[in-house]
C-alpha positions in Angstrom: 52.9 71.9 108.6 51.0 69.1 110.1 52.8 66.5 108.0 56.2 67.9 109.3 55.0 67.6 112.9 53.8 64.1 112.4 57.1 63.1 110.6 59.0 64.6 113.5 57.1 62.6 116.0 57.5 59.5 114.2 61.3 59.9 113.9 61.5 60.7 117.7 59.3 57.8 118.5 61.4 55.4 116.4 64.7 56.8 117.9 63.4 56.2 121.5 62.1 52.7 120.6 65.4 51.3 119.3 67.4 52.4 122.3 68.4 49.5 124.5 67.3 50.6 127.8 69.3 49.1 130.8 67.0 47.8 133.4 69.3 48.8 136.4 69.2 52.3 137.9 72.5 53.8 138.8 73.1 56.7 141.1 74.9 59.8 139.5 76.4 61.7 142.4 75.8 65.4 142.3 78.5 66.4 144.8 80.9 64.2 146.3 82.7 65.8 149.4 84.1 62.6 150.9 86.5 62.0 147.9 89.4 64.1 147.3 89.3 63.8 143.6 85.6 64.6 143.7 83.8 62.2 141.3 80.5 64.1 141.4 79.0 66.1 138.6 79.1 69.5 140.4 82.8 68.8 141.2 83.6 68.3 137.6 81.6 71.4 136.3 82.9 73.8 138.9 86.3 72.4 139.4 88.1 71.7 136.1 85.5 73.1 133.9 84.6 76.3 135.8 85.8 78.8 133.2 83.7 77.1 130.6 80.7 77.0 132.8 81.0 80.7 133.4 81.5 81.4 129.8 78.5 79.6 128.6 76.5 81.2 131.3 77.5 84.6 130.1 77.0 83.7 126.5 73.5 82.5 127.3 72.7 85.6 129.3 73.8 87.9 126.3 71.8 85.9 123.9 68.6 86.1 126.1 69.2 90.0 126.4 69.7 90.1 122.7 66.5 88.2 122.0 64.6 90.5 124.3 65.9 93.6 122.6 65.1 92.1 119.0 61.6 91.2 120.1 60.8 94.7 121.5 62.4 96.4 118.5 60.0 94.9 116.1 57.0 96.1 117.9 53.9 94.6 116.6 55.1 93.6 113.0 
């Protein structure tokens, strides 16, 4: 078990160390109410992808309720 955790840590550390990080910071607009096309992240999520966001939210809620039900049905096993 400990060997698996150590191996996972090494893989993640190597993956992060080989990424070429850009030194400049870029602003990601969360919501853009000045642009008609809406270049913000919230504009995209709740504009053109609103059905998918709602569907994913319902799926995650059902999974959470199912997980709680399964955890309670096992009792103290």
